[in-house]
PyMOL Python script that loads the backbone (N, CA, C, O; Angstrom):
from pymol import cmd

cmd.read_pdbstr("""\
ATOM      1  N   MET A   1     -34.689-117.114 -39.100  1.00  0.00           N
ATOM      2  CA  MET A   1     -34.729-115.675 -39.338  1.00  0.00           C
ATOM      3  C   MET A   1     -36.176-115.182 -39.432  1.00  0.00           C
ATOM      4  O   MET A   1     -36.556-114.192 -38.806  1.00  0.00           O
ATOM      5  N   VAL A   2     -36.964-115.895 -40.228  1.00  0.00           N
ATOM      6  CA  VAL A   2     -38.354-115.481 -40.406  1.00  0.00           C
ATOM      7  C   VAL A   2     -39.123-115.652 -39.101  1.00  0.00           C
ATOM      8  O   VAL A   2     -39.992-114.839 -38.789  1.00  0.00           O
ATOM      9  N   SER A   3     -38.818-116.694 -38.338  1.00  0.00           N
ATOM     10  CA  SER A   3     -39.471-116.884 -37.035  1.00  0.00           C
ATOM     11  C   SER A   3     -39.098-115.760 -36.074  1.00  0.00           C
ATOM     12  O   SER A   3     -39.939-115.295 -35.305  1.00  0.00           O
ATOM     13  N   GLY A   4     -37.853-115.326 -36.114  1.00  0.00           N
ATOM     14  CA  GLY A   4     -37.422-114.203 -35.272  1.00  0.00           C
ATOM     15  C   GLY A   4     -38.146-112.916 -35.618  1.00  0.00           C
ATOM     16  O   GLY A   4     -38.537-112.155 -34.734  1.00  0.00           O
ATOM     17  N   VAL A   5     -38.321-112.680 -36.899  1.00  0.00           N
ATOM     18  CA  VAL A   5     -39.068-111.494 -37.337  1.00  0.00           C
ATOM     19  C   VAL A   5     -40.518-111.596 -36.874  1.00  0.00           C
ATOM     20  O   VAL A   5     -41.111-110.602 -36.454  1.00  0.00           O
ATOM     21  N   GLY A   6     -41.088-112.800 -36.952  1.00  0.00           N
ATOM     22  CA  GLY A   6     -42.456-112.995 -36.479  1.00  0.00           C
ATOM     23  C   GLY A   6     -42.589-112.734 -34.992  1.00  0.00           C
ATOM     24  O   GLY A   6     -43.587-112.171 -34.541  1.00  0.00           O
ATOM     25  N   ALA A   7     -41.578-113.144 -34.223  1.00  0.00           N
ATOM     26  CA  ALA A   7     -41.605-112.893 -32.782  1.00  0.00           C
ATOM     27  C   ALA A   7     -41.543-111.404 -32.481  1.00  0.00           C
ATOM     28  O   ALA A   7     -42.235-110.917 -31.587  1.00  0.00           O
ATOM     29  N   VAL A   8     -40.720-110.684 -33.223  1.00  0.00           N
ATOM     30  CA  VAL A   8     -40.638-109.227 -33.035  1.00  0.00           C
ATOM     31  C   VAL A   8     -41.953-108.581 -33.449  1.00  0.00           C
ATOM     32  O   VAL A   8     -42.421-107.650 -32.793  1.00  0.00           O
ATOM     33  N   ALA A   9     -42.554-109.068 -34.533  1.00  0.00           N
ATOM     34  CA  ALA A   9     -43.819-108.497 -35.001  1.00  0.00           C
ATOM     35  C   ALA A   9     -44.941-108.703 -33.988  1.00  0.00           C
ATOM     36  O   ALA A   9     -45.795-107.833 -33.815  1.00  0.00           O
ATOM     37  N   LEU A  10     -44.936-109.856 -33.320  1.00  0.00           N
ATOM     38  CA  LEU A  10     -46.002-110.140 -32.357  1.00  0.00           C
ATOM     39  C   LEU A  10     -45.757-109.506 -30.996  1.00  0.00           C
ATOM     40  O   LEU A  10     -46.689-109.003 -30.369  1.00  0.00           O
ATOM     41  N   GLY A  11     -44.518-109.526 -30.537  1.00  0.00           N
ATOM     42  CA  GLY A  11     -44.262-109.084 -29.177  1.00  0.00           C
ATOM     43  C   GLY A  11     -43.360-107.872 -29.045  1.00  0.00           C
ATOM     44  O   GLY A  11     -43.112-107.403 -27.934  1.00  0.00           O
ATOM     45  N   GLY A  12     -42.869-107.361 -30.157  1.00  0.00           N
ATOM     46  CA  GLY A  12     -41.943-106.241 -30.088  1.00  0.00           C
ATOM     47  C   GLY A  12     -42.631-104.901 -29.965  1.00  0.00           C
ATOM     48  O   GLY A  12     -43.830-104.772 -30.210  1.00  0.00           O
ATOM     49  N   LYS A  13     -41.861-103.920 -29.586  1.00  0.00           N
ATOM     50  CA  LYS A  13     -42.379-102.558 -29.510  1.00  0.00           C
ATOM     51  C   LYS A  13     -42.462-101.968 -30.909  1.00  0.00           C
ATOM     52  O   LYS A  13     -41.816-102.451 -31.838  1.00  0.00           O
ATOM     53  N   GLU A  14     -43.256-100.931 -31.047  1.00  0.00           N
ATOM     54  CA  GLU A  14     -43.513-100.337 -32.362  1.00  0.00           C
ATOM     55  C   GLU A  14     -42.228 -99.900 -33.060  1.00  0.00           C
ATOM     56  O   GLU A  14     -42.080-100.135 -34.260  1.00  0.00           O
ATOM     57  N   HIS A  15     -41.305 -99.276 -32.351  1.00  0.00           N
ATOM     58  CA  HIS A  15     -40.085 -98.810 -33.007  1.00  0.00           C
ATOM     59  C   HIS A  15     -39.179 -99.972 -33.406  1.00  0.00           C
ATOM     60  O   HIS A  15     -38.357 -99.820 -34.310  1.00  0.00           O
ATOM     61  N   HIS A  16     -39.306-101.118 -32.762  1.00  0.00           N
ATOM     62  CA  HIS A  16     -38.555-102.310 -33.176  1.00  0.00           C
ATOM     63  C   HIS A  16     -39.168-102.930 -34.419  1.00  0.00           C
ATOM     64  O   HIS A  16     -38.450-103.386 -35.309  1.00  0.00           O
ATOM     65  N   ARG A  17     -40.503-102.948 -34.485  1.00  0.00           N
ATOM     66  CA  ARG A  17     -41.179-103.558 -35.630  1.00  0.00           C
ATOM     67  C   ARG A  17     -40.932-102.785 -36.911  1.00  0.00           C
ATOM     68  O   ARG A  17     -40.914-103.373 -37.993  1.00  0.00           O
ATOM     69  N   ARG A  18     -40.742-101.483 -36.811  1.00  0.00           N
ATOM     70  CA  ARG A  18     -40.553-100.657 -38.000  1.00  0.00           C
ATOM     71  C   ARG A  18     -39.091-100.431 -38.351  1.00  0.00           C
ATOM     72  O   ARG A  18     -38.791 -99.645 -39.251  1.00  0.00           O
ATOM     73  N   HIS A  19     -38.189-101.093 -37.672  1.00  0.00           N
ATOM     74  CA  HIS A  19     -36.764-100.916 -37.914  1.00  0.00           C
ATOM     75  C   HIS A  19     -36.374-101.543 -39.257  1.00  0.00           C
ATOM     76  O   HIS A  19     -36.825-102.646 -39.567  1.00  0.00           O
ATOM     77  N   PRO A  20     -35.542-100.860 -40.063  1.00  0.00           N
ATOM     78  CA  PRO A  20     -35.135-101.408 -41.359  1.00  0.00           C
ATOM     79  C   PRO A  20     -34.403-102.749 -41.246  1.00  0.00           C
ATOM     80  O   PRO A  20     -34.445-103.553 -42.177  1.00  0.00           O
ATOM     81  N   GLY A  21     -33.743-102.994 -40.130  1.00  0.00           N
ATOM     82  CA  GLY A  21     -33.066-104.272 -39.944  1.00  0.00           C
ATOM     83  C   GLY A  21     -34.031-105.441 -39.908  1.00  0.00           C
ATOM     84  O   GLY A  21     -33.686-106.543 -40.334  1.00  0.00           O
ATOM     85  N   ILE A  22     -35.230-105.216 -39.408  1.00  0.00           N
ATOM     86  CA  ILE A  22     -36.252-106.262 -39.386  1.00  0.00           C
ATOM     87  C   ILE A  22     -36.659-106.615 -40.812  1.00  0.00           C
ATOM     88  O   ILE A  22     -36.806-107.790 -41.148  1.00  0.00           O
ATOM     89  N   ALA A  23     -36.838-105.597 -41.649  1.00  0.00           N
ATOM     90  CA  ALA A  23     -37.196-105.853 -43.048  1.00  0.00           C
ATOM     91  C   ALA A  23     -36.079-106.590 -43.775  1.00  0.00           C
ATOM     92  O   ALA A  23     -36.346-107.503 -44.557  1.00  0.00           O
ATOM     93  N   ALA A  24     -34.835-106.204 -43.527  1.00  0.00           N
ATOM     94  CA  ALA A  24     -33.699-106.875 -44.167  1.00  0.00           C
ATOM     95  C   ALA A  24     -33.581-108.320 -43.699  1.00  0.00           C
ATOM     96  O   ALA A  24     -33.278-109.206 -44.498  1.00  0.00           O
ATOM     97  N   THR A  25     -33.817-108.563 -42.425  1.00  0.00           N
ATOM     98  CA  THR A  25     -33.762-109.927 -41.896  1.00  0.00           C
ATOM     99  C   THR A  25     -34.866-110.784 -42.499  1.00  0.00           C
ATOM    100  O   THR A  25     -34.638-111.941 -42.852  1.00  0.00           O
ATOM    101  N   TYR A  26     -36.051-110.221 -42.616  1.00  0.00           N
ATOM    102  CA  TYR A  26     -37.157-110.958 -43.225  1.00  0.00           C
ATOM    103  C   TYR A  26     -36.843-111.286 -44.686  1.00  0.00           C
ATOM    104  O   TYR A  26     -37.077-112.410 -45.130  1.00  0.00           O
ATOM    105  N   GLY A  27     -36.325-110.330 -45.422  1.00  0.00           N
ATOM    106  CA  GLY A  27     -35.973-110.559 -46.823  1.00  0.00           C
ATOM    107  C   GLY A  27     -34.906-111.629 -46.980  1.00  0.00           C
ATOM    108  O   GLY A  27     -35.000-112.475 -47.869  1.00  0.00           O
ATOM    109  N   ALA A  28     -33.893-111.598 -46.120  1.00  0.00           N
ATOM    110  CA  ALA A  28     -32.834-112.610 -46.184  1.00  0.00           C
ATOM    111  C   ALA A  28     -33.396-113.994 -45.841  1.00  0.00           C
ATOM    112  O   ALA A  28     -33.053-114.980 -46.495  1.00  0.00           O
ATOM    113  N   GLY A  29     -34.240-114.071 -44.837  1.00  0.00           N
ATOM    114  CA  GLY A  29     -34.854-115.351 -44.474  1.00  0.00           C
ATOM    115  C   GLY A  29     -35.727-115.896 -45.588  1.00  0.00           C
ATOM    116  O   GLY A  29     -35.697-117.095 -45.869  1.00  0.00           O
ATOM    117  N   LEU A  30     -36.506-115.030 -46.227  1.00  0.00           N
ATOM    118  CA  LEU A  30     -37.354-115.464 -47.329  1.00  0.00           C
ATOM    119  C   LEU A  30     -36.512-115.922 -48.510  1.00  0.00           C
ATOM    120  O   LEU A  30     -36.868-116.892 -49.179  1.00  0.00           O
ATOM    121  N   ALA A  31     -35.406-115.246 -48.777  1.00  0.00           N
ATOM    122  CA  ALA A  31     -34.514-115.664 -49.860  1.00  0.00           C
ATOM    123  C   ALA A  31     -33.934-117.051 -49.587  1.00  0.00           C
ATOM    124  O   ALA A  31     -33.803-117.862 -50.504  1.00  0.00           O
ATOM    125  N   LEU A  32     -33.590-117.321 -48.341  1.00  0.00           N
ATOM    126  CA  LEU A  32     -33.085-118.657 -47.999  1.00  0.00           C
ATOM    127  C   LEU A  32     -34.154-119.728 -48.166  1.00  0.00           C
ATOM    128  O   LEU A  32     -33.856-120.848 -48.583  1.00  0.00           O
ATOM    129  N   ILE A  33     -35.389-119.390 -47.843  1.00  0.00           N
ATOM    130  CA  ILE A  33     -36.489-120.340 -48.017  1.00  0.00           C
ATOM    131  C   ILE A  33     -36.686-120.645 -49.498  1.00  0.00           C
ATOM    132  O   ILE A  33     -36.843-121.806 -49.877  1.00  0.00           O
ATOM    133  N   VAL A  34     -36.680-119.611 -50.339  1.00  0.00           N
ATOM    134  CA  VAL A  34     -36.835-119.815 -51.783  1.00  0.00           C
ATOM    135  C   VAL A  34     -35.665-120.639 -52.320  1.00  0.00           C
ATOM    136  O   VAL A  34     -35.849-121.499 -53.181  1.00  0.00           O
ATOM    137  N   ASP A  35     -34.474-120.376 -51.814  1.00  0.00           N
ATOM    138  CA  ASP A  35     -33.289-121.120 -52.224  1.00  0.00           C
ATOM    139  C   ASP A  35     -33.455-122.611 -51.923  1.00  0.00           C
ATOM    140  O   ASP A  35     -33.177-123.451 -52.778  1.00  0.00           O
ATOM    141  N   GLU A  36     -33.900-122.934 -50.731  1.00  0.00           N
ATOM    142  CA  GLU A  36     -34.094-124.335 -50.354  1.00  0.00           C
ATOM    143  C   GLU A  36     -35.242-124.963 -51.138  1.00  0.00           C
ATOM    144  O   GLU A  36     -35.187-126.145 -51.478  1.00  0.00           O
ATOM    145  N   PHE A  37     -36.272-124.189 -51.424  1.00  0.00           N
ATOM    146  CA  PHE A  37     -37.387-124.687 -52.207  1.00  0.00           C
ATOM    147  C   PHE A  37     -36.919-125.069 -53.603  1.00  0.00           C
ATOM    148  O   PHE A  37     -37.331-126.100 -54.135  1.00  0.00           O
ATOM    149  N   ALA A  38     -36.064-124.252 -54.198  1.00  0.00           N
ATOM    150  CA  ALA A  38     -35.530-124.553 -55.521  1.00  0.00           C
ATOM    151  C   ALA A  38     -34.700-125.824 -55.485  1.00  0.00           C
ATOM    152  O   ALA A  38     -34.749-126.614 -56.428  1.00  0.00           O
ATOM    153  N   LEU A  39     -33.941-126.041 -54.422  1.00  0.00           N
ATOM    154  CA  LEU A  39     -33.163-127.274 -54.305  1.00  0.00           C
ATOM    155  C   LEU A  39     -34.076-128.493 -54.181  1.00  0.00           C
ATOM    156  O   LEU A  39     -33.778-129.550 -54.736  1.00  0.00           O
ATOM    157  N   LEU A  40     -35.188-128.351 -53.454  1.00  0.00           N
ATOM    158  CA  LEU A  40     -36.114-129.469 -53.293  1.00  0.00           C
ATOM    159  C   LEU A  40     -36.795-129.844 -54.604  1.00  0.00           C
ATOM    160  O   LEU A  40     -37.087-131.016 -54.840  1.00  0.00           O
ATOM    161  N   LEU A  41     -37.046-128.857 -55.453  1.00  0.00           N
ATOM    162  CA  LEU A  41     -37.690-129.154 -56.726  1.00  0.00           C
ATOM    163  C   LEU A  41     -36.801-129.986 -57.640  1.00  0.00           C
ATOM    164  O   LEU A  41     -37.278-130.894 -58.321  1.00  0.00           O
ATOM    165  N   ASP A  42     -35.511-129.675 -57.652  1.00  0.00           N
ATOM    166  CA  ASP A  42     -34.598-130.337 -58.571  1.00  0.00           C
ATOM    167  C   ASP A  42     -33.765-131.415 -57.889  1.00  0.00           C
ATOM    168  O   ASP A  42     -33.262-132.325 -58.549  1.00  0.00           O
ATOM    169  N   LEU A  43     -33.617-131.315 -56.571  1.00  0.00           N
ATOM    170  CA  LEU A  43     -32.833-132.237 -55.763  1.00  0.00           C
ATOM    171  C   LEU A  43     -31.360-132.296 -56.163  1.00  0.00           C
ATOM    172  O   LEU A  43     -30.669-133.262 -55.841  1.00  0.00           O
ATOM    173  N   LYS A  44     -30.885-131.280 -56.855  1.00  0.00           N
ATOM    174  CA  LYS A  44     -29.476-131.169 -57.208  1.00  0.00           C
ATOM    175  C   LYS A  44     -29.055-129.720 -57.042  1.00  0.00           C
ATOM    176  O   LYS A  44     -29.865-128.806 -57.193  1.00  0.00           O
ATOM    177  N   ASP A  45     -27.809-129.521 -56.736  1.00  0.00           N
ATOM    178  CA  ASP A  45     -27.273-128.165 -56.594  1.00  0.00           C
ATOM    179  C   ASP A  45     -26.643-127.746 -57.920  1.00  0.00           C
ATOM    180  O   ASP A  45     -25.420-127.712 -58.051  1.00  0.00           O
ATOM    181  N   VAL A  46     -27.475-127.434 -58.886  1.00  0.00           N
ATOM    182  CA  VAL A  46     -27.005-127.078 -60.226  1.00  0.00           C
ATOM    183  C   VAL A  46     -27.547-125.694 -60.617  1.00  0.00           C
ATOM    184  O   VAL A  46     -28.169-125.542 -61.669  1.00  0.00           O
ATOM    185  N   TYR A  47     -27.312-124.711 -59.783  1.00  0.00           N
ATOM    186  CA  TYR A  47     -27.881-123.389 -60.023  1.00  0.00           C
ATOM    187  C   TYR A  47     -27.489-122.794 -61.365  1.00  0.00           C
ATOM    188  O   TYR A  47     -28.313-122.161 -62.026  1.00  0.00           O
ATOM    189  N   TRP A  48     -26.268-122.987 -61.766  1.00  0.00           N
ATOM    190  CA  TRP A  48     -25.792-122.301 -62.965  1.00  0.00           C
ATOM    191  C   TRP A  48     -26.049-123.109 -64.228  1.00  0.00           C
ATOM    192  O   TRP A  48     -25.770-122.639 -65.330  1.00  0.00           O
ATOM    193  N   ALA A  49     -26.577-124.317 -64.079  1.00  0.00           N
ATOM    194  CA  ALA A  49     -27.006-125.088 -65.237  1.00  0.00           C
ATOM    195  C   ALA A  49     -28.450-124.712 -65.564  1.00  0.00           C
ATOM    196  O   ALA A  49     -29.133-124.078 -64.759  1.00  0.00           O
ATOM    197  N   LYS A  50     -28.903-125.103 -66.739  1.00  0.00           N
ATOM    198  CA  LYS A  50     -30.258-124.741 -67.170  1.00  0.00           C
ATOM    199  C   LYS A  50     -31.319-125.303 -66.225  1.00  0.00           C
ATOM    200  O   LYS A  50     -32.290-124.612 -65.913  1.00  0.00           O
ATOM    201  N   GLN A  51     -31.149-126.548 -65.765  1.00  0.00           N
ATOM    202  CA  GLN A  51     -32.133-127.158 -64.872  1.00  0.00           C
ATOM    203  C   GLN A  51     -32.198-126.430 -63.530  1.00  0.00           C
ATOM    204  O   GLN A  51     -33.280-126.257 -62.969  1.00  0.00           O
ATOM    205  N   GLY A  52     -31.060-126.009 -63.022  1.00  0.00           N
ATOM    206  CA  GLY A  52     -31.035-125.279 -61.759  1.00  0.00           C
ATOM    207  C   GLY A  52     -31.705-123.927 -61.879  1.00  0.00           C
ATOM    208  O   GLY A  52     -32.409-123.495 -60.967  1.00  0.00           O
ATOM    209  N   ARG A  53     -31.495-123.265 -62.983  1.00  0.00           N
ATOM    210  CA  ARG A  53     -32.104-121.940 -63.198  1.00  0.00           C
ATOM    211  C   ARG A  53     -33.622-122.049 -63.262  1.00  0.00           C
ATOM    212  O   ARG A  53     -34.331-121.182 -62.751  1.00  0.00           O
ATOM    213  N   ILE A  54     -34.116-123.098 -63.880  1.00  0.00           N
ATOM    214  CA  ILE A  54     -35.567-123.296 -63.972  1.00  0.00           C
ATOM    215  C   ILE A  54     -36.164-123.470 -62.581  1.00  0.00           C
ATOM    216  O   ILE A  54     -37.214-122.898 -62.288  1.00  0.00           O
ATOM    217  N   SER A  55     -35.517-124.248 -61.721  1.00  0.00           N
ATOM    218  CA  SER A  55     -36.070-124.471 -60.385  1.00  0.00           C
ATOM    219  C   SER A  55     -36.025-123.197 -59.547  1.00  0.00           C
ATOM    220  O   SER A  55     -36.943-122.948 -58.766  1.00  0.00           O
ATOM    221  N   VAL A  56     -34.982-122.387 -59.690  1.00  0.00           N
ATOM    222  CA  VAL A  56     -34.914-121.120 -58.965  1.00  0.00           C
ATOM    223  C   VAL A  56     -35.995-120.168 -59.476  1.00  0.00           C
ATOM    224  O   VAL A  56     -36.672-119.516 -58.680  1.00  0.00           O
ATOM    225  N   ASP A  57     -36.160-120.086 -60.783  1.00  0.00           N
ATOM    226  CA  ASP A  57     -37.200-119.221 -61.356  1.00  0.00           C
ATOM    227  C   ASP A  57     -38.590-119.656 -60.907  1.00  0.00           C
ATOM    228  O   ASP A  57     -39.449-118.821 -60.623  1.00  0.00           O
ATOM    229  N   LEU A  58     -38.804-120.956 -60.847  1.00  0.00           N
ATOM    230  CA  LEU A  58     -40.098-121.465 -60.399  1.00  0.00           C
ATOM    231  C   LEU A  58     -40.343-121.122 -58.929  1.00  0.00           C
ATOM    232  O   LEU A  58     -41.454-120.742 -58.558  1.00  0.00           O
ATOM    233  N   GLY A  59     -39.322-121.252 -58.101  1.00  0.00           N
ATOM    234  CA  GLY A  59     -39.460-120.903 -56.687  1.00  0.00           C
ATOM    235  C   GLY A  59     -39.776-119.429 -56.490  1.00  0.00           C
ATOM    236  O   GLY A  59     -40.662-119.079 -55.711  1.00  0.00           O
ATOM    237  N   VAL A  60     -39.056-118.567 -57.191  1.00  0.00           N
ATOM    238  CA  VAL A  60     -39.307-117.121 -57.092  1.00  0.00           C
ATOM    239  C   VAL A  60     -40.691-116.787 -57.639  1.00  0.00           C
ATOM    240  O   VAL A  60     -41.403-115.959 -57.072  1.00  0.00           O
ATOM    241  N   GLY A  61     -41.067-117.427 -58.733  1.00  0.00           N
ATOM    242  CA  GLY A  61     -42.390-117.178 -59.312  1.00  0.00           C
ATOM    243  C   GLY A  61     -43.522-117.570 -58.382  1.00  0.00           C
ATOM    244  O   GLY A  61     -44.516-116.851 -58.272  1.00  0.00           O
ATOM    245  N   LEU A  62     -43.379-118.707 -57.712  1.00  0.00           N
ATOM    246  CA  LEU A  62     -44.421-119.139 -56.774  1.00  0.00           C
ATOM    247  C   LEU A  62     -44.539-118.198 -55.583  1.00  0.00           C
ATOM    248  O   LEU A  62     -45.644-117.912 -55.123  1.00  0.00           O
ATOM    249  N   VAL A  63     -43.406-117.716 -55.080  1.00  0.00           N
ATOM    250  CA  VAL A  63     -43.445-116.750 -53.976  1.00  0.00           C
ATOM    251  C   VAL A  63     -44.102-115.446 -54.440  1.00  0.00           C
ATOM    252  O   VAL A  63     -44.882-114.845 -53.701  1.00  0.00           O
ATOM    253  N   ALA A  64     -43.788-115.012 -55.656  1.00  0.00           N
ATOM    254  CA  ALA A  64     -44.390-113.792 -56.187  1.00  0.00           C
ATOM    255  C   ALA A  64     -45.900-113.950 -56.378  1.00  0.00           C
ATOM    256  O   ALA A  64     -46.665-113.039 -56.060  1.00  0.00           O
ATOM    257  N   LEU A  65     -46.325-115.096 -56.894  1.00  0.00           N
ATOM    258  CA  LEU A  65     -47.762-115.338 -57.058  1.00  0.00           C
ATOM    259  C   LEU A  65     -48.485-115.380 -55.713  1.00  0.00           C
ATOM    260  O   LEU A  65     -49.585-114.844 -55.574  1.00  0.00           O
ATOM    261  N   GLY A  66     -47.866-116.015 -54.736  1.00  0.00           N
ATOM    262  CA  GLY A  66     -48.471-116.053 -53.399  1.00  0.00           C
ATOM    263  C   GLY A  66     -48.602-114.667 -52.793  1.00  0.00           C
ATOM    264  O   GLY A  66     -49.639-114.334 -52.217  1.00  0.00           O
ATOM    265  N   GLY A  67     -47.568-113.863 -52.917  1.00  0.00           N
ATOM    266  CA  GLY A  67     -47.622-112.488 -52.406  1.00  0.00           C
ATOM    267  C   GLY A  67     -48.664-111.652 -53.121  1.00  0.00           C
ATOM    268  O   GLY A  67     -49.366-110.856 -52.497  1.00  0.00           O
ATOM    269  N   THR A  68     -48.764-111.832 -54.427  1.00  0.00           N
ATOM    270  CA  THR A  68     -49.770-111.101 -55.191  1.00  0.00           C
ATOM    271  C   THR A  68     -51.171-111.513 -54.773  1.00  0.00           C
ATOM    272  O   THR A  68     -52.047-110.663 -54.610  1.00  0.00           O
ATOM    273  N   ALA A  69     -51.387-112.795 -54.601  1.00  0.00           N
ATOM    274  CA  ALA A  69     -52.707-113.277 -54.188  1.00  0.00           C
ATOM    275  C   ALA A  69     -53.089-112.723 -52.820  1.00  0.00           C
ATOM    276  O   ALA A  69     -54.233-112.320 -52.609  1.00  0.00           O
ATOM    277  N   LEU A  70     -52.140-112.703 -51.895  1.00  0.00           N
ATOM    278  CA  LEU A  70     -52.436-112.185 -50.562  1.00  0.00           C
ATOM    279  C   LEU A  70     -52.684-110.678 -50.566  1.00  0.00           C
ATOM    280  O   LEU A  70     -53.486-110.184 -49.773  1.00  0.00           O
ATOM    281  N   SER A  71     -52.018-109.953 -51.434  1.00  0.00           N
ATOM    282  CA  SER A  71     -52.204-108.501 -51.453  1.00  0.00           C
ATOM    283  C   SER A  71     -53.462-108.092 -52.218  1.00  0.00           C
ATOM    284  O   SER A  71     -54.019-107.028 -51.951  1.00  0.00           O
ATOM    285  N   VAL A  72     -53.917-108.913 -53.158  1.00  0.00           N
ATOM    286  CA  VAL A  72     -55.109-108.585 -53.942  1.00  0.00           C
ATOM    287  C   VAL A  72     -56.391-108.974 -53.208  1.00  0.00           C
ATOM    288  O   VAL A  72     -57.455-108.414 -53.472  1.00  0.00           O
ATOM    289  N   ARG A  73     -56.291-109.914 -52.306  1.00  0.00           N
ATOM    290  CA  ARG A  73     -57.475-110.434 -51.606  1.00  0.00           C
ATOM    291  C   ARG A  73     -58.337-109.353 -50.942  1.00  0.00           C
ATOM    292  O   ARG A  73     -59.554-109.372 -51.129  1.00  0.00           O
ATOM    293  N   PRO A  74     -57.770-108.413 -50.177  1.00  0.00           N
ATOM    294  CA  PRO A  74     -58.627-107.381 -49.566  1.00  0.00           C
ATOM    295  C   PRO A  74     -59.299-106.477 -50.603  1.00  0.00           C
ATOM    296  O   PRO A  74     -60.422-106.018 -50.394  1.00  0.00           O
ATOM    297  N   ILE A  75     -58.623-106.227 -51.702  1.00  0.00           N
ATOM    298  CA  ILE A  75     -59.193-105.378 -52.747  1.00  0.00           C
ATOM    299  C   ILE A  75     -60.401-106.069 -53.378  1.00  0.00           C
ATOM    300  O   ILE A  75     -61.440-105.444 -53.591  1.00  0.00           O
ATOM    301  N   VAL A  76     -60.259-107.351 -53.674  1.00  0.00           N
ATOM    302  CA  VAL A  76     -61.354-108.092 -54.278  1.00  0.00           C
ATOM    303  C   VAL A  76     -62.538-108.180 -53.317  1.00  0.00           C
ATOM    304  O   VAL A  76     -63.688-108.039 -53.734  1.00  0.00           O
ATOM    305  N   ARG A  77     -62.267-108.410 -52.051  1.00  0.00           N
ATOM    306  CA  ARG A  77     -63.352-108.460 -51.054  1.00  0.00           C
ATOM    307  C   ARG A  77     -64.123-107.141 -51.009  1.00  0.00           C
ATOM    308  O   ARG A  77     -65.352-107.133 -50.953  1.00  0.00           O
ATOM    309  N   ARG A  78     -63.392-106.035 -51.033  1.00  0.00           N
ATOM    310  CA  ARG A  78     -64.060-104.733 -50.978  1.00  0.00           C
ATOM    311  C   ARG A  78     -64.868-104.478 -52.243  1.00  0.00           C
ATOM    312  O   ARG A  78     -65.975-103.945 -52.176  1.00  0.00           O
ATOM    313  N   LEU A  79     -64.322-104.856 -53.393  1.00  0.00           N
ATOM    314  CA  LEU A  79     -65.076-104.692 -54.640  1.00  0.00           C
ATOM    315  C   LEU A  79     -66.353-105.512 -54.624  1.00  0.00           C
ATOM    316  O   LEU A  79     -67.402-105.038 -55.060  1.00  0.00           O
ATOM    317  N   ILE A  80     -66.274-106.735 -54.127  1.00  0.00           N
ATOM    318  CA  ILE A  80     -67.469-107.579 -54.038  1.00  0.00           C
ATOM    319  C   ILE A  80     -68.477-106.977 -53.075  1.00  0.00           C
ATOM    320  O   ILE A  80     -69.671-106.936 -53.371  1.00  0.00           O
ATOM    321  N   ARG A  81     -68.005-106.509 -51.925  1.00  0.00           N
ATOM    322  CA  ARG A  81     -68.899-105.900 -50.937  1.00  0.00           C
ATOM    323  C   ARG A  81     -69.572-104.658 -51.501  1.00  0.00           C
ATOM    324  O   ARG A  81     -70.773-104.465 -51.311  1.00  0.00           O
ATOM    325  N   ASP A  82     -68.813-103.812 -52.194  1.00  0.00           N
ATOM    326  CA  ASP A  82     -69.391-102.598 -52.779  1.00  0.00           C
ATOM    327  C   ASP A  82     -70.389-102.934 -53.876  1.00  0.00           C
ATOM    328  O   ASP A  82     -71.417-102.271 -54.016  1.00  0.00           O
ATOM    329  N   ARG A  83     -70.085-103.962 -54.649  1.00  0.00           N
ATOM    330  CA  ARG A  83     -71.005-104.357 -55.727  1.00  0.00           C
ATOM    331  C   ARG A  83     -72.302-104.917 -55.136  1.00  0.00           C
ATOM    332  O   ARG A  83     -73.384-104.672 -55.669  1.00  0.00           O
ATOM    333  N   MET A  84     -72.193-105.669 -54.034  1.00  0.00           N
ATOM    334  CA  MET A  84     -73.393-106.197 -53.388  1.00  0.00           C
ATOM    335  C   MET A  84     -74.260-105.073 -52.837  1.00  0.00           C
ATOM    336  O   MET A  84     -75.487-105.122 -52.924  1.00  0.00           O
ATOM    337  N   ARG A  85     -73.609-104.056 -52.265  1.00  0.00           N
ATOM    338  CA  ARG A  85     -74.370-102.910 -51.728  1.00  0.00           C
ATOM    339  C   ARG A  85     -75.060-102.149 -52.843  1.00  0.00           C
ATOM    340  O   ARG A  85     -76.225-101.778 -52.702  1.00  0.00           O
ATOM    341  N   SER A  86     -74.375-101.909 -53.937  1.00  0.00           N
ATOM    342  CA  SER A  86     -74.986-101.146 -55.030  1.00  0.00           C
ATOM    343  C   SER A  86     -76.081-101.966 -55.718  1.00  0.00           C
ATOM    344  O   SER A  86     -77.042-101.396 -56.236  1.00  0.00           O
ATOM    345  N   GLY A  87     -75.947-103.297 -55.728  1.00  0.00           N
ATOM    346  CA  GLY A  87     -76.973-104.149 -56.316  1.00  0.00           C
ATOM    347  C   GLY A  87     -78.222-104.210 -55.462  1.00  0.00           C
ATOM    348  O   GLY A  87     -79.329-104.298 -55.994  1.00  0.00           O
ATOM    349  N   SER A  88     -78.067-104.164 -54.137  1.00  0.00           N
ATOM    350  CA  SER A  88     -79.226-104.215 -53.246  1.00  0.00           C
ATOM    351  C   SER A  88     -79.895-102.859 -53.117  1.00  0.00           C
ATOM    352  O   SER A  88     -81.041-102.785 -52.674  1.00  0.00           O
ATOM    353  N   ALA A  89     -79.213-101.784 -53.492  1.00  0.00           N
ATOM    354  CA  ALA A  89     -79.785-100.447 -53.377  1.00  0.00           C
ATOM    355  C   ALA A  89     -80.737-100.154 -54.537  1.00  0.00           C
ATOM    356  O   ALA A  89     -81.519 -99.206 -54.467  1.00  0.00           O
ATOM    357  N   ARG A  90     -80.680-100.949 -55.589  1.00  0.00           N
ATOM    358  CA  ARG A  90     -81.540-100.696 -56.761  1.00  0.00           C
ATOM    359  C   ARG A  90     -82.905-101.148 -56.561  1.00  0.00           C
ATOM    360  O   ARG A  90     -83.740-101.005 -57.454  1.00  0.00           O
TER     361      ARG A  90
END
""", "prot")
cmd.dss("prot")
cmd.show_as("cartoon", "prot")
cmd.util.cbc("prot")
cmd.orient("prot")
């Protein structure tokens, strides 16, 4: 699913890339990846037990941290660049 979305993003037309179905497909594919990641951490299918819940929470948390890191990166770069410019202007 995620590979299909990537193919549309790289080679699709603009109106295809912005279609809500593409976003839904990407979200479903990412959810399946997190689901499998949680299974790999615990190696058991015990979602409703305490151990299963911990592995699912850890998988979702890692995806959230990765997304946050990727979205903050351009902001930090710009802040550093602006600080370097203001420091050299003095």
